[in-house]
N, C-alpha and C positions, 0 to 999 in steps of 0.2 A: 671687662675693661670701667674701668672707672672714668667718668669724667665730671669730678666734680667742677673743673672750672668754669665758670659764667659764661654765655655766650653775648654778647655784646645786644644783638638783635631781639635776645629772649621774649622782650613780651610782644613787640610785634608779632614774633612768633608764633606765641598764643593766641593773638587775634586768628594769625590765616586758619591755625590749627583749629580754634572756636567755630570761625568761619566755617569750614570744611565740613565740623562735626554735625552745624546746627542743617547742613545739608541735608545728611544719613538722618537724621533721626524727624526731622520735618518731612521727608518720603516715606516714613515708617507710619504717619497718621493723613496725612496734606489730602488726599483720596478718600481719605472716609465721610468728607461732608459732600464730595461731589458724586455719590455711586447715584444719589434721584437724579442728576441731570444723566449720568450713564445708561440708569435703564431706559433712559426715552429715547436716548439717541440712536444705541445700538441695541435696542430687546434685548437685555444681557436677562438672562434666568439666576434665580437663586443662588443656585451652584456657581454658577461663573461669575456673580458680585462677589462673593464668600473668596473666588480666588485672584480674583484682580487683586485683591485685599491681600489675602495671605501668599501671596503669588515670592513679591517682596520677603515677610520675614522670613520666611520657610527658606530661599535663601541663602539670604542675609546670615539668621543664625548656622544653619547646617554648614557653612563653610568658615566662619570669623577663626576659628582654630587655626584651617590653614592657607590660609589669606594672612594672617598675622606672619605665621612661621615663612612665608614667602617672603614679608617683609624682611625680616631678623634677617634672612641670605640675598635675598638682591638689594636689598636699599631700599629705605621706610621710601624716600620721599618720591622713589621710583611707585612705589605700590599706593599713595596718597594721590601722583601725578594718575595715573594709571586707570583709579579708579574714580574718579571725578571724569575722568574723558568718558569712559563705560558709562556714568550718569547721563552727562549730559547727551551723549551721543541718542541713548535709548527715548531719553526725553522732550527731545527733538525729530525722534522718528514716532513717536508717538504722538506727540500738537500736530504733528503736520500730517503723517498716514495712517493713523489707526484706523480700521474703520470695523474691527469684528472684536468681542470680547475672548477671542482666543489669541489676535493680536497682543492687546494689551497684554493679556496674562504673562506671556511669551519677553515681551519689554519689563513687566515690573521686576520676573526675572533675573533679569542680567543688571537690570539698577541695583538688585538684591546683591548681588554677585561684587557689582562694582562698590558699593558702601559698604562689603567685607574686606575688600581692602584699604578701602580710606580709615574706619572706628580703629582699627588696632594702632598705623601711621598714625591718627593724632599725640593718643595717650604717648605710646610711645618715643615721638619728637619731641613733647614734651620734659618726660622723663630726665631725657641727654641734654636737651639745650640749658638743664635750671640745676643749677646745684643743689642738694641736699637742705643748705637752710632756707633756700625762694620754692621748693616744691613744692613744700604743703600748700602754701597761697594758691601756685600756679595751678594744681590738682584741684584747688578749691574753685577756681576760677571753668578748668574744664567741667568737670561735674558739673556744674551750675547752668551750664549753656548745652549742657546733657540733658538736665532736665527740665528744664524751658522750652528743650524742642520739640518736644508732641503738644503743651497746648498752644506755640507758634505755630507749629502746626495746625491747628483747628481753625486758626484766627485768620492761618494768612489760603488756607483752601475755601473757606467763610467767604473772605473776601474775594476769591477769583470768582468761585460760582455764582453768587450774586451782583456782578457785576460784568463780570464776561461769559464763559464755558467753563466744559468740564476740560478743555485744550491748556487753558491758563493756567492749569496745576501744577502743568507738564511745564509751560514754556516758562513759567516763572527761575527754576532751574539755572540756564541759562546762562543769563546776567551777573547771575550769580556764583555760577561754577566758574565763569571768565573770572569774574577776578579773582575768585580763591587760585585759581591755575598762573595767574599772569606771578603775584603774589607769590606763591610758593614755589616758580623757576626763579627768582631774582633773591631771594631772602632766606627760603630754610636751606639747612646742611642737611647733606647725604647722611647718612650715618646706617649700618647693618653692625650686624655679627663679624666680628675679624676673623674669628677662627674659622668662617667657609667649611660649618659640617656639611656632611652628603643633607640632602633631604632624605626625610624620611616619607618614604613613598606608603608605605602600609600601614604607618601612622595616620598618616592624613588621610587614606581611604577609607580607612574605617571612622575616624571622629567626624567627617565629614556623612557619613550613613551614621552612625551613632546619634548622632544632635539633630539631622533630618529627621529619622523616624519620630524620634522624640519630640520636638516639635508639631512631626504631620498627626500624632497620636491628639496633643495635647487641642489644636486647633480644631481637627475632628472631631475630639469626643461629644463636645454638646451637639452635633448634628449626631451620630451614630449612637448615640447615649455610651452613659460613661462603662456600663458594664457587658455591653453588645461586646460580638466575637471579634468585630472591626480593632475596637481600641483595645481591649486587653491583647488581644492577639500582635499590635501593634506595641504596647508597651514592652511586652516579651521580648519582640524583635531587640527592638533601642536595650532593653539591659543584659543580651547577650552581644549585642556588640559594644555595648560601655567595658564588657568585662573582659572583652577578647580588644579593646583598646589598650586597657589599660597592663592586661598579660602584655603586650607586644609590645608597651612603652618600657614598663619591667625590664626586659631581655635587650631590650636594642643601645647599641653604643653610642647612638647621638637620636635619643627619641626627642619628638617634634615636642610633647609636653613632661618634662620630667613627672614621675611621681612623687617625689621627695619636693616637691614646692605645695603638697599638700598636709608633711608634718609639722609644718610649719604654723600655730596657731592664726596668726593674723593673718594669714593667706586664706587658712580654709574659714576663719570666722566675715575677714570679708567678704568674701563670695557670699555668704548665707547672708548677711547682712544686705546687702547688695538685691540679690534673689527677690526676698518678704520684702523690702522697701516700692521696689519694680512690681509686685505681686498687688501689693496696696495700690501702688499711685495708679498701675493701669485697668483696674479691675473697677475706682472708683470712677476715673474719667471715662472708661465705657458706659459707666449707668447714668449718669451724668449728661452726655450729651442728647438721650433720650429724655429726661426729667426738665431741660431748657424746650426741649422744641416739643414734645408732643406733651406734657405736662402745662410748660408755663408758656406756649407760642413763642416760641421764641425762634427770629428764623437762623439759619447756620452762621451765620456772621456774628449776630447777637448774641448766640449761644457762645459761643468761643470767646468776646471777649469778656463773658461774666466766669471763666475760669481762672481771670488775670489778677486778682490775691496772692492765686499759689505761686507761681511766678517771683510776684513784691518781695514775697515771705522767702522763695529759696534761695536767691542769687545772693543776698545778702548775707544770709546764715551760711551756704555753701560756702562763700569767698572768703568769710574771717574761721571761717568754724577751728583754722590749725593753731589760733591763739587761743583759743579754749581750749583744744584737745592738749597745746604744752603748758598749760595751768591746771584743768583737771582730771588729764588722764585721755586715752581713744574710747575704751569699753561706758567711762561712763557720758562721753559726749552721741555717743553713735545711740546709747541704751537710752539716754532721754531725747534723742528725737524718735525713736519708736516711740516711747512715752507720750512723747507730741500727737504724732498721726495714732496711738490708740484713740487718744483724748478727743481727737477734730472725728473720728470717724464714729465714736459713741455720740456725739454733742450729732453727727448727721444722722442717728436714730431716731433722734425726736422732731426731725424735719414732715413737714404736713404743706399738702397742696396749697395754702395760704399762709406761708411762712416766709414772713418779709426776707429779700434777697436782704437788706445788710448783713442778718445772720446766718446765711450761706456764706458770705465773702470773708465774716472772721473766722467761717469752719476752713476753709481754702485758705486762706492766711497760715493758719495754723498747721494745717497739713502742711504748707511750702518751708515753712520754716522748720519743723519735725524730718521732712525731706532732707530737705541742705545739711543738715545736721549731722543727715545720716550716711549719706553717697558718699560727700568729699574726703569722711575722714577714712570712713573701708574703703574708695579706691587707695590711698594715698598706702592704705595700708598692705594692700594686694599688693601692689606698686613693686614695696618698701624691703619685701622679700624673697624678690628674684632676681637676681642678677641682670648687667645692662645687656647683656649680648642675648637675653632670652626678654628683651621690652616687650617687641611683640606680640609673642605669645602670651607672656604676662596681660596686656591690655585685651586682647581677644576673650583668655578666657573669664576675664574681668567682663568684657563685650558678653558675650555668651548667658553668660549668670541675668543681665539684666534681661537677656530672649526672650530667655527660660522664665523669666519672673511673669514679665510680661505677658506672653504668651497665659503664663497659667490662671494669669491675674483675674483676664477675660474670659478665657474659657471657663472656669470656675465662680468667676461674677457673675457670667452671664449665664449659666447654670443657674445660677438659684434666684437668681431674680426670676428668670423664664416659671421655674419649678415655682415658687410660691406665685406665679400669676396667676397659673394654672389652677391652683389650688383655690383660690379667692377670689376669680374673676366666673359670675351668674351670669350668664342670659338672661336681659330684665323679660317680661314676656311679650307675647306679642312679633319679637322679632323672630321667630322661628324660621319662615320664610326670605330675610333680609339676604342680596346676594352677598355670598360670599359669608354668612353668617356663622360654615361650620370652623371655620378659622379663628373666628375671634379669639378662643379658646386657649390658643397656640402665639397668636399674634396680636401683641396689645397696640401694636406701631398701625395693623388693619382695623381696626375696633374703633382704634382714636379719629385716626383718618376716614372711618366712615360715618361714626357721629359725625362730626365735623362737617361733612360734605351735606349731610341729612338735615340733621341740627339735632336729631336727637338726642338728646341732655341724658336719659336716662344710660342708652351706650356708653355715649360720654361718661357719664359718671363710676358706672361699673367697673371703664378699662382703666380708666384715671385710678381711682383707688385699689384694684388690685395690682395697679403697678408698682404704686404708693408702699405696700405691703412688699412686694418683691424688691426695689430697691432698700427698703428700710433692713431687711434681712440680709439684704448682701453685704452694707454696710455691718451687718452686725459679724458676719465670717469674718471680713477685711478686719475690722479690729481685734478680734481673738488671733487670726494670725498676728498679728503685730504686736499685738499681748507677749507671746508666746517669743516672740521674734525680741523685744527687750529685753527680758528675762534672760534667753541664753545667751546676748551680746552682754548682758551686766556680770553673768557669772563666767564667762568663756573667753571674751574678749582680751588680749591682752592692753592693757597701761599704753606699754612702749614695745615697739620692737624691734630692735638694734637689728638693723640690716647687713647681712655679710653676702661672700659671693657663696659659703655654702650656708645653702637653703638647710639646712640639718640644724644650723645653730641658731637660735633663737633665746628671747631674753626674755621673760616678762616679769618687770618690775611693779612690786606693790608700793 
């Protein structure tokens, strides 16, 4: 079905969708800065702490396709409202009653399931209420909100922990979600797939298993080792499940995700661009929270504030990228965006412990510009390539590419950081008997915190210098990924993708 008429409340609806989207993105990262407080309050182990964080990402990413399909089938507003209620209810319970790590892990999993209902519904609703003339601008604003969600989450989390306690990280969700729920009930129209096709239960089960096992393998790889039996076995299982999913979808008369979508060069290249952009962004953000807090001595809130040049570059670039696309073509805009990201990461490889912040701020701003030029046109290209009755599944596929890219960025970026830290760190003479010294070569946080607590400048210097080597090499890997992505986009992404309900018909115009 085509909805080329404009909805009279479309810009207000976009605002409501943006607010709902930010809630999802905030909860992906706000808890990061509360982990030290959680450890003190609940006595969490390192493994429990990791799963308090990862339960949300694993369930969210693993169920996105299925939740997007449910929104298409039963109504996107219903999916949005149900997901928001789940996130709010779980947040309230965590803030008031959670008293153990196991309870928080369960709460975070429920929040992830709710978020998987919310995120595809936001973009698919935007697609429906805007006509093609304004859709590029609207998607640009949506992508800007998705991009600033993570830095904003660090800021909110830092403020909550610094001024209150870890429970406030969950309490913050309640008033924001309440506003989004009320406005959504009043202004957001219901939309769904009018064909009301049967649900693809086997496809749904296989998609959850395939995405869940893939994300689990990525998340656990740094702990188990990339070459370990557990990691390789889980990746192999994920590949088997993914192949099974493709086979089932090709044979199904009512597939959840038609494989024909991937024949469209706009759909495929858009997903690749988004995934690799988020790989770089999350890899970079992961190392920078440590950099600002452990190396530069900032508080969690102070560290989060120093990220803000990134969204200041990202928001205007994403919101106005549609104008550049019309003038230069998508491949050139997205390819240039990835080149700017590459340049930013290369500049970051020159950073030293004493580098003034203004230089870091300029680099963050450059990265934000590149991300904005990459994310919005790529998202629009993905959504143009699919019919509107599959908007929820299309949005979910777009969102899943973000999650996989972000998880890979954190896992690989963190692994590179740890690998080079361990190679470079040398325990200063005379510290062999220091409590915890045996772990200093594997934990830069422990080494730096012990050095600060004991006033041992030699230990501090050794740990900080080794960390900087690891951080710079992590930035080099991100720069290489961004550069390769840029070459791929310049050569493979179509300048113009003419949308049609027949997804096998695409047009690449030179």
